[in-house]
C-alpha positions as YAML, in Angstrom:
chain: A
units: angstrom
residues:
- id: 1
  name: MET
  ca: [17.99, 1.64, 25.37]
- id: 2
  name: ILE
  ca: [14.41, 0.40, 26.63]
- id: 3
  name: PRO
  ca: [13.61, -3.20, 25.87]
- id: 4
  name: VAL
  ca: [11.21, -3.45, 23.17]
- id: 5
  name: SER
  ca: [9.19, -5.49, 25.54]
- id: 6
  name: THR
  ca: [8.74, -2.71, 28.02]
- id: 7
  name: ILE
  ca: [7.99, -0.34, 25.21]
- id: 8
  name: ALA
  ca: [5.08, -2.53, 23.72]
- id: 9
  name: ASP
  ca: [3.84, -2.82, 27.07]
- id: 10
  name: LYS
  ca: [3.29, 1.01, 27.67]
- id: 11
  name: ILE
  ca: [1.78, 1.48, 23.84]
- id: 12
  name: LYS
  ca: [-0.86, -1.54, 24.89]
- id: 13
  name: GLU
  ca: [-1.52, 0.25, 28.25]
- id: 14
  name: LEU
  ca: [-1.80, 3.87, 26.62]
- id: 15
  name: LYS
  ca: [-3.88, 2.65, 23.64]
- id: 16
  name: VAL
  ca: [-6.34, 1.15, 26.26]
- id: 17
  name: LYS
  ca: [-6.34, 4.85, 27.71]
- id: 18
  name: ARG
  ca: [-6.86, 6.68, 24.56]
- id: 19
  name: ASN
  ca: [-9.44, 4.21, 23.07]
- id: 20
  name: ALA
  ca: [-6.95, 4.10, 20.04]
- id: 21
  name: VAL
  ca: [-6.46, 1.44, 17.10]
- id: 22
  name: ILE
  ca: [-3.09, 0.66, 15.49]
- id: 23
  name: LEU
  ca: [-2.88, 0.02, 12.04]
- id: 24
  name: ALA
  ca: [0.21, -1.36, 10.02]
- id: 25
  name: HIS
  ca: [0.86, -1.61, 6.26]
- id: 26
  name: ASN
  ca: [2.46, -4.84, 5.57]
- id: 27
  name: TYR
  ca: [6.19, -3.28, 4.84]
- id: 28
  name: GLN
  ca: [6.92, -1.55, 8.40]
- id: 29
  name: ARG
  ca: [9.31, -3.21, 10.51]
- id: 30
  name: GLY
  ca: [8.43, -6.26, 12.18]
- id: 31
  name: GLU
  ca: [8.04, -4.93, 15.63]
- id: 32
  name: VAL
  ca: [5.56, -2.54, 14.66]
- id: 33
  name: GLN
  ca: [3.40, -5.10, 12.75]
- id: 34
  name: ASP
  ca: [3.42, -7.43, 15.78]
- id: 35
  name: ILE
  ca: [2.09, -4.05, 18.03]
- id: 36
  name: ALA
  ca: [-1.04, -3.25, 15.53]
- id: 37
  name: ASP
  ca: [-4.42, -3.88, 16.00]
- id: 38
  name: PHE
  ca: [-4.55, -5.07, 12.25]
- id: 39
  name: ALA
  ca: [-1.66, -5.31, 9.59]
- id: 40
  name: GLY
  ca: [-2.71, -5.41, 5.89]
- id: 41
  name: ASP
  ca: [-2.12, -3.86, 2.56]
- id: 42
  name: SER
  ca: [-3.90, -0.81, 1.36]
- id: 43
  name: LEU
  ca: [-7.61, -2.19, 0.69]
- id: 44
  name: GLY
  ca: [-7.55, -3.92, 4.14]
- id: 45
  name: LEU
  ca: [-5.89, -0.88, 5.85]
- id: 46
  name: SER
  ca: [-8.55, 1.37, 4.09]
- id: 47
  name: GLN
  ca: [-11.74, -1.07, 5.29]
- id: 48
  name: GLN
  ca: [-10.32, -1.56, 8.82]
- id: 49
  name: ALA
  ca: [-10.13, 2.57, 9.52]
- id: 50
  name: ALA
  ca: [-13.79, 2.81, 7.78]
- id: 51
  name: LYS
  ca: [-15.15, 0.63, 10.08]
- id: 52
  name: THR
  ca: [-13.38, 1.19, 13.62]
- id: 53
  name: LYS
  ca: [-15.11, 2.24, 16.52]
- id: 54
  name: ALA
  ca: [-11.60, 3.55, 18.08]
- id: 55
  name: ASP
  ca: [-11.49, 7.39, 18.63]
- id: 56
  name: ILE
  ca: [-7.72, 7.62, 17.77]
- id: 57
  name: ILE
  ca: [-5.94, 5.93, 14.54]
- id: 58
  name: VAL
  ca: [-2.36, 5.23, 14.71]
- id: 59
  name: PHE
  ca: [-1.42, 4.79, 11.44]
- id: 60
  name: CYS
  ca: [2.08, 3.16, 10.66]
- id: 61
  name: GLY
  ca: [2.47, 3.64, 6.85]
- id: 62
  name: VAL
  ca: [3.05, 6.65, 4.96]
- id: 63
  name: HIS
  ca: [1.31, 9.91, 4.56]
- id: 64
  name: PHE
  ca: [-1.21, 9.40, 2.12]
- id: 65
  name: MET
  ca: [-2.42, 5.94, 3.88]
- id: 66
  name: ALA
  ca: [-2.97, 8.57, 6.62]
- id: 67
  name: GLU
  ca: [-4.43, 10.80, 5.00]
- id: 68
  name: THR
  ca: [-6.93, 7.96, 3.05]
- id: 69
  name: ALA
  ca: [-7.91, 7.13, 7.00]
- id: 70
  name: SER
  ca: [-8.61, 10.96, 7.59]
- id: 71
  name: LEU
  ca: [-10.93, 10.72, 4.72]
- id: 72
  name: LEU
  ca: [-13.23, 7.65, 5.66]
- id: 73
  name: CYS
  ca: [-13.17, 9.28, 9.29]
- id: 74
  name: PRO
  ca: [-13.58, 12.44, 9.58]
- id: 75
  name: GLY
  ca: [-14.59, 12.56, 13.16]
- id: 76
  name: LYS
  ca: [-11.62, 10.87, 14.62]
- id: 77
  name: LEU
  ca: [-7.79, 11.92, 15.04]
- id: 78
  name: VAL
  ca: [-5.35, 10.03, 12.51]
- id: 79
  name: LEU
  ca: [-1.75, 10.26, 13.85]
- id: 80
  name: LEU
  ca: [1.47, 9.23, 11.57]
- id: 81
  name: PRO
  ca: [4.02, 8.55, 14.27]
- id: 82
  name: ASP
  ca: [6.62, 9.87, 11.68]
- id: 83
  name: GLU
  ca: [5.58, 13.24, 9.84]
- id: 84
  name: HIS
  ca: [8.60, 12.56, 7.24]
- id: 85
  name: ALA
  ca: [6.75, 9.42, 5.88]
- id: 86
  name: GLY
  ca: [6.22, 10.47, 2.67]
- id: 87
  name: CYS
  ca: [5.43, 8.43, -1.15]
- id: 88
  name: PRO
  ca: [7.86, 8.86, -3.97]
- id: 89
  name: MET
  ca: [4.88, 7.84, -6.43]
- id: 90
  name: ALA
  ca: [3.12, 10.01, -4.67]
- id: 91
  name: ASN
  ca: [5.06, 12.59, -5.48]
- id: 92
  name: MET
  ca: [5.65, 11.90, -9.31]
- id: 93
  name: ILE
  ca: [1.89, 13.45, -9.86]
- id: 94
  name: THR
  ca: [0.68, 16.89, -8.81]
- id: 95
  name: ILE
  ca: [-2.55, 18.74, -9.33]
- id: 96
  name: LYS
  ca: [-1.68, 20.87, -11.95]
- id: 97
  name: GLN
  ca: [-0.02, 18.17, -14.22]
- id: 98
  name: LEU
  ca: [-3.17, 15.95, -13.68]
- id: 99
  name: GLN
  ca: [-5.32, 19.09, -14.66]
- id: 100
  name: ILE
  ca: [-3.63, 19.51, -17.75]
- id: 101
  name: LYS
  ca: [-3.56, 16.08, -18.74]
- id: 102
  name: LYS
  ca: [-7.47, 15.76, -18.22]
- id: 103
  name: LYS
  ca: [-8.07, 18.79, -20.54]
- id: 104
  name: GLU
  ca: [-5.93, 16.81, -23.24]
- id: 105
  name: HIS
  ca: [-8.31, 13.76, -22.62]
- id: 106
  name: PRO
  ca: [-11.66, 15.21, -21.33]
- id: 107
  name: GLN
  ca: [-13.78, 12.40, -21.54]
- id: 108
  name: ALA
  ca: [-11.38, 10.04, -19.98]
- id: 109
  name: LYS
  ca: [-12.27, 8.20, -16.76]
- id: 110
  name: VAL
  ca: [-9.23, 8.76, -13.81]
- id: 111
  name: VAL
  ca: [-8.68, 5.58, -11.90]
- id: 112
  name: CYS
  ca: [-6.26, 6.97, -9.23]
- id: 113
  name: TYR
  ca: [-4.19, 4.22, -7.45]
- id: 114
  name: VAL
  ca: [-4.21, 5.09, -3.49]
- id: 115
  name: ASN
  ca: [-0.78, 5.77, -3.57]
- id: 116
  name: SER
  ca: [-1.62, 9.28, -3.89]
- id: 117
  name: THR
  ca: [-2.34, 12.52, -2.19]
- id: 118
  name: ALA
  ca: [-6.05, 13.52, -1.51]
- id: 119
  name: ALA
  ca: [-5.64, 16.16, -3.56]
- id: 120
  name: VAL
  ca: [-4.82, 14.25, -6.50]
- id: 121
  name: LYS
  ca: [-7.74, 11.47, -5.00]
- id: 122
  name: ALA
  ca: [-10.25, 14.53, -5.29]
- id: 123
  name: GLU
  ca: [-9.30, 15.02, -9.09]
- id: 124
  name: SER
  ca: [-10.49, 11.59, -9.39]
- id: 125
  name: ASP
  ca: [-13.11, 9.32, -10.57]
- id: 126
  name: ILE
  ca: [-12.08, 6.53, -8.79]
- id: 127
  name: CYS
  ca: [-9.96, 4.90, -6.70]
- id: 128
  name: CYS
  ca: [-8.07, 1.47, -6.70]
- id: 129
  name: THR
  ca: [-5.51, -0.71, -4.68]
- id: 130
  name: SER
  ca: [-2.99, -3.32, -5.97]
- id: 131
  name: SER
  ca: [-5.75, -6.02, -5.02]
- id: 132
  name: ASN
  ca: [-8.56, -4.19, -6.78]
- id: 133
  name: ALA
  ca: [-7.09, -2.52, -9.49]
- id: 134
  name: VAL
  ca: [-8.36, -5.02, -11.84]
- id: 135
  name: LYS
  ca: [-11.95, -5.22, -10.73]
- id: 136
  name: ILE
  ca: [-11.96, -1.33, -10.56]
- id: 137
  name: VAL
  ca: [-11.40, -1.03, -14.26]
- id: 138
  name: SER
  ca: [-12.95, -3.55, -15.32]
- id: 139
  name: SER
  ca: [-16.51, -1.60, -13.49]
- id: 140
  name: ILE
  ca: [-15.69, 0.81, -16.25]
- id: 141
  name: PRO
  ca: [-17.47, 0.22, -19.84]
- id: 142
  name: LYS
  ca: [-15.32, -0.74, -22.55]
- id: 143
  name: ASP
  ca: [-16.33, 2.22, -24.58]
- id: 144
  name: GLU
  ca: [-14.70, 4.48, -22.18]
- id: 145
  name: GLU
  ca: [-11.35, 5.58, -22.09]
- id: 146
  name: ILE
  ca: [-9.27, 5.29, -18.96]
- id: 147
  name: LEU
  ca: [-6.31, 7.95, -17.42]
- id: 148
  name: PHE
  ca: [-4.39, 5.71, -15.10]
- id: 149
  name: ILE
  ca: [-2.69, 7.19, -12.36]
- id: 150
  name: PRO
  ca: [-0.16, 7.33, -11.05]
- id: 151
  name: ASP
  ca: [1.81, 3.88, -11.54]
- id: 152
  name: LYS
  ca: [2.46, 2.82, -14.98]
- id: 153
  name: SER
  ca: [3.68, -0.42, -13.37]
- id: 154
  name: LEU
  ca: [0.30, -1.11, -12.21]
- id: 155
  name: GLY
  ca: [-1.78, 0.46, -15.23]
- id: 156
  name: GLY
  ca: [0.61, -1.92, -17.69]
- id: 157
  name: TYR
  ca: [-0.20, -5.08, -15.73]
- id: 158
  name: VAL
  ca: [-4.09, -4.32, -15.41]
- id: 159
  name: ALA
  ca: [-4.28, -3.13, -19.52]
- id: 160
  name: SER
  ca: [-2.68, -6.50, -20.42]
- id: 161
  name: LYS
  ca: [-4.74, -8.60, -17.72]
- id: 162
  name: LEU
  ca: [-7.79, -6.83, -19.17]
- id: 163
  name: ASN
  ca: [-6.49, -6.57, -22.86]
- id: 164
  name: ARG
  ca: [-7.35, -3.06, -22.41]
- id: 165
  name: PRO
  ca: [-5.40, 0.00, -23.45]
- id: 166
  name: MET
  ca: [-5.44, 2.85, -20.99]
- id: 167
  name: ILE
  ca: [-3.45, 6.04, -20.69]
- id: 168
  name: LEU
  ca: [-0.74, 5.40, -18.47]
- id: 169
  name: TRP
  ca: [1.31, 8.31, -16.44]
- id: 170
  name: GLU
  ca: [4.84, 8.19, -15.67]
- id: 171
  name: GLY
  ca: [4.81, 7.25, -12.15]
- id: 172
  name: TYR
  ca: [6.29, 4.66, -10.35]
- id: 173
  name: CYS
  ca: [7.23, 3.16, -6.96]
- id: 174
  name: PRO
  ca: [11.31, 3.16, -6.63]
- id: 175
  name: THR
  ca: [11.61, 0.22, -4.17]
- id: 176
  name: HIS
  ca: [9.65, -2.04, -6.77]
- id: 177
  name: HIS
  ca: [11.79, -1.15, -9.75]
- id: 178
  name: ARG
  ca: [15.05, -2.17, -8.20]
- id: 179
  name: ILE
  ca: [13.89, -5.58, -8.89]
- id: 180
  name: LEU
  ca: [15.29, -6.78, -11.56]
- id: 181
  name: ALA
  ca: [14.58, -9.85, -13.73]
- id: 182
  name: GLU
  ca: [18.59, -10.94, -13.45]
- id: 183
  name: HIS
  ca: [18.02, -11.46, -9.78]
- id: 184
  name: ILE
  ca: [14.94, -13.72, -10.10]
- id: 185
  name: ILE
  ca: [17.22, -15.58, -12.70]
- id: 186
  name: LYS
  ca: [20.09, -16.15, -10.92]
- id: 187
  name: LEU
  ca: [17.76, -16.94, -7.26]
- id: 188
  name: LYS
  ca: [15.74, -19.51, -9.45]
- id: 189
  name: GLU
  ca: [19.42, -21.37, -10.65]
- id: 190
  name: GLU
  ca: [20.07, -21.79, -6.30]
- id: 191
  name: HIS
  ca: [16.15, -22.34, -5.76]
- id: 192
  name: PRO
  ca: [14.58, -24.18, -8.40]
- id: 193
  name: HIS
  ca: [11.60, -25.67, -6.68]
- id: 194
  name: ALA
  ca: [10.63, -22.11, -5.42]
- id: 195
  name: ARG
  ca: [7.78, -20.43, -6.40]
- id: 196
  name: ILE
  ca: [7.98, -16.91, -7.90]
- id: 197
  name: VAL
  ca: [5.84, -14.35, -6.16]
- id: 198
  name: VAL
  ca: [5.46, -10.30, -6.83]
- id: 199
  name: HIS
  ca: [3.70, -7.37, -6.41]
- id: 200
  name: PRO
  ca: [2.35, -5.64, -9.74]
- id: 201
  name: GLU
  ca: [4.25, -2.50, -8.89]
- id: 202
  name: CYS
  ca: [7.25, -4.85, -10.43]
- id: 203
  name: THR
  ca: [8.14, -4.54, -13.97]
- id: 204
  name: SER
  ca: [6.84, -6.16, -16.66]
- id: 205
  name: ASP
  ca: [9.84, -8.51, -17.31]
- id: 206
  name: VAL
  ca: [9.86, -8.68, -13.69]
- id: 207
  name: ILE
  ca: [6.13, -10.08, -13.82]
- id: 208
  name: ALA
  ca: [6.64, -11.86, -16.74]
- id: 209
  name: LEU
  ca: [9.07, -14.57, -14.70]
- id: 210
  name: ALA
  ca: [6.40, -14.94, -11.89]
- id: 211
  name: ASP
  ca: [4.41, -17.83, -10.96]
- id: 212
  name: HIS
  ca: [2.01, -15.66, -8.88]
- id: 213
  name: VAL
  ca: [1.02, -11.64, -9.01]
- id: 214
  name: ALA
  ca: [-0.86, -10.13, -6.33]
- id: 215
  name: SER
  ca: [-0.99, -7.26, -3.17]
- id: 216
  name: THR
  ca: [0.82, -8.15, -0.09]
- id: 217
  name: THR
  ca: [-2.36, -9.42, 1.41]
- id: 218
  name: GLY
  ca: [-2.51, -11.73, -1.99]
- id: 219
  name: ILE
  ca: [0.98, -12.64, -1.65]
- id: 220
  name: ALA
  ca: [0.55, -13.64, 2.08]
- id: 221
  name: LYS
  ca: [-2.91, -15.97, 0.94]
- id: 222
  name: TYR
  ca: [-0.53, -17.32, -1.76]
- id: 223
  name: CYS
  ca: [2.22, -18.45, 0.22]
- id: 224
  name: ARG
  ca: [0.15, -19.73, 3.33]
- id: 225
  name: GLU
  ca: [-2.38, -22.13, 0.73]
- id: 226
  name: ASN
  ca: [0.48, -22.88, -1.91]
- id: 227
  name: ASP
  ca: [2.30, -26.51, -1.04]
- id: 228
  name: ALA
  ca: [5.60, -25.26, -2.12]
- id: 229
  name: ARG
  ca: [8.08, -24.95, 0.52]
- id: 230
  name: GLU
  ca: [10.37, -22.51, -0.72]
- id: 231
  name: PHE
  ca: [8.91, -18.92, -2.39]
- id: 232
  name: ILE
  ca: [11.13, -16.02, -4.33]
- id: 233
  name: ILE
  ca: [9.32, -12.75, -2.93]
- id: 234
  name: GLY
  ca: [9.56, -9.59, -5.17]
- id: 235
  name: THR
  ca: [7.81, -6.83, -3.16]
- id: 236
  name: GLU
  ca: [9.10, -4.87, -0.10]
- id: 237
  name: ILE
  ca: [11.22, -6.77, 2.44]
- id: 238
  name: GLY
  ca: [9.22, -5.64, 5.35]
- id: 239
  name: ILE
  ca: [6.30, -8.31, 3.89]
- id: 240
  name: LEU
  ca: [9.08, -11.30, 5.06]
- id: 241
  name: HIS
  ca: [7.91, -10.66, 8.38]
- id: 242
  name: ARG
  ca: [4.71, -11.63, 7.64]
- id: 243
  name: LEU
  ca: [5.45, -14.75, 5.81]
- id: 244
  name: LYS
  ca: [7.68, -16.29, 8.01]
- id: 245
  name: LYS
  ca: [5.46, -15.35, 10.85]
- id: 246
  name: GLU
  ca: [2.65, -17.28, 9.45]
- id: 247
  name: ASN
  ca: [4.56, -19.88, 7.74]
- id: 248
  name: PRO
  ca: [7.67, -21.03, 10.36]
- id: 249
  name: GLU
  ca: [8.01, -24.24, 8.22]
- id: 250
  name: LYS
  ca: [8.85, -22.59, 4.73]
- id: 251
  name: SER
  ca: [11.65, -20.67, 3.17]
- id: 252
  name: PHE
  ca: [10.98, -16.96, 2.26]
- id: 253
  name: TYR
  ca: [14.10, -15.23, -0.02]
- id: 254
  name: ALA
  ca: [13.88, -11.93, -0.87]
- id: 255
  name: ILE
  ca: [14.81, -11.04, -4.70]
- id: 256
  name: THR
  ca: [16.72, -8.10, -3.96]
- id: 257
  name: LYS
  ca: [17.38, -6.74, -0.39]
- id: 258
  name: LEU
  ca: [17.67, -3.41, -2.00]
- id: 259
  name: ALA
  ca: [13.56, -3.49, -2.37]
- id: 260
  name: ASP
  ca: [13.88, -1.61, 0.91]
- id: 261
  name: CYS
  ca: [11.52, 1.24, 1.55]
- id: 262
  name: SER
  ca: [13.15, 3.88, 3.82]
- id: 263
  name: ASN
  ca: [10.01, 5.91, 3.85]
- id: 264
  name: MET
  ca: [8.14, 2.89, 5.36]
- id: 265
  name: LYS
  ca: [10.77, 2.09, 8.02]
- id: 266
  name: LEU
  ca: [10.91, 5.51, 9.50]
- id: 267
  name: ILE
  ca: [8.36, 4.68, 11.89]
- id: 268
  name: THR
  ca: [9.46, 3.03, 15.16]
- id: 269
  name: LEU
  ca: [8.15, 1.51, 18.21]
- id: 270
  name: GLU
  ca: [9.53, 4.43, 19.86]
- id: 271
  name: LYS
  ca: [7.53, 6.81, 17.67]
- id: 272
  name: VAL
  ca: [4.47, 4.79, 17.60]
- id: 273
  name: LEU
  ca: [4.62, 5.47, 21.53]
- id: 274
  name: TRP
  ca: [5.35, 9.10, 21.46]
- id: 275
  name: SER
  ca: [2.75, 9.49, 18.82]
- id: 276
  name: LEU
  ca: [0.25, 8.15, 21.54]
- id: 277
  name: GLU
  ca: [1.43, 10.14, 24.41]
- id: 278
  name: ASP
  ca: [1.76, 13.48, 22.36]
- id: 279
  name: LEU
  ca: [-1.04, 12.69, 20.07]
- id: 280
  name: VAL
  ca: [1.68, 12.91, 17.21]
- id: 281
  name: TYR
  ca: [1.48, 14.06, 14.16]
- id: 282
  name: GLN
  ca: [-2.12, 14.61, 13.29]
- id: 283
  name: VAL
  ca: [-3.01, 14.22, 9.65]
- id: 284
  name: LYS
  ca: [-6.29, 16.22, 8.74]
- id: 285
  name: VAL
  ca: [-7.29, 16.44, 5.07]
- id: 286
  name: PRO
  ca: [-8.60, 20.00, 4.03]
- id: 287
  name: ASP
  ca: [-12.44, 20.05, 3.83]
- id: 288
  name: THR
  ca: [-11.80, 22.06, 0.43]
- id: 289
  name: ILE
  ca: [-10.80, 18.63, -1.02]
- id: 290
  name: ALA
  ca: [-11.87, 16.30, 1.33]
- id: 291
  name: GLY
  ca: [-15.27, 15.98, 0.00]
- id: 292
  name: LYS
  ca: [-14.56, 14.75, -3.64]
- id: 293
  name: ALA
  ca: [-11.57, 12.60, -2.71]
- id: 294
  name: ARG
  ca: [-13.84, 10.48, -0.20]
- id: 295
  name: THR
  ca: [-16.35, 10.02, -2.96]
- id: 296
  name: ALA
  ca: [-13.40, 8.41, -4.99]
- id: 297
  name: ILE
  ca: [-12.38, 6.07, -2.27]
- id: 298
  name: GLN
  ca: [-16.14, 5.34, -1.61]
- id: 299
  name: ARG
  ca: [-16.79, 4.19, -4.94]
- id: 300
  name: MET
  ca: [-13.90, 1.82, -4.70]
- id: 301
  name: LEU
  ca: [-14.60, 0.47, -1.39]
- id: 302
  name: ASP
  ca: [-18.74, 0.04, -2.95]
- id: 303
  name: LEU
  ca: [-17.03, -2.39, -5.78]
- id: 304
  name: SER
  ca: [-14.93, -3.98, -2.88]
...
C-alpha cells in the first residue's frame, strides 16, 4: 500500500502540472479535505468554482456538485473522482414529476435546493443552499406561491423561520434523517454543558432541540466563535474532521455514527490521483439544459 504522504505529494505535483484546483465538501474523508485547495459547503464550493482561474476542477463531492461546477465554468474540465458518487435526495425528484407538479401550481415559483440534478435545476426559477435558503425565499414577494424542492426538511425549516407556507416536495436526506431526537437527549445527559448544533436537513424534532441550526460552514463558524468547550454535532460525520482540526482544544460528539454518507466517502486520495492522471470522470451538462440551469444558479449567486 502506498503511503498517504506519497500519494498526497503526487497529487500536489500533478495538480500544478495540470493547472488544476481541488474542491472538497465538508463531508469528504479527512485526508481528501486536507489535500483540497478549498473545503466548504455547497454555496462556498459553487462560489470557488465560479471564480477559479484553473483549467481543471477536481470536485470531491457528489455528482450534482460537479454538475454545478460545470454549469458555472462551461469552458473548464470538471472531474468527479468517482463516477458513482451520487445523492439519494437528488434522485427523489424527476423532470416528469416536477413538470406535473408545476402544472398543478402554474403560478408558483420553484425554489430548488442545489442537492438536485442540473435537469431539475433547469425547470426551476432559482436555486438555494442550506446556508442561504432563508435569504432566497425571503427575496420572493410574500403574495407569490412557492414550490420548494426537493428537501421537505430544509423547506419546512425555512417555512417555520419565515412563518410562510410553502408547497414542499417529499424528498429528504437519508443520512440526516438517521439523526434522532432520542440520540440527542441521551448525549445531552452525558454532556450537559455541550451546545447542540444541527443541519437544517434534519427532521423538525431534532431541529427543535438545537441551540443553533446552520449549513456545514455555519456549523464550523459557530463552533469556532462560541465559548463552549463541548459540542453535539447533528450532520454528516465528515464535518468532525474539520471541527477538530480548527478547534483542537474543544470536544465534538457526533449525535450518531450512522450519519455517514457512503456516497460522500467513495472518493479517496488514490481516486483523486487517478482522476488527475487519467482526467476522469468528466462531468459535462448538455447544452440543451445548461442555459436554464445556469440561470437558476446565477440568480442564487447574485443574491448571495
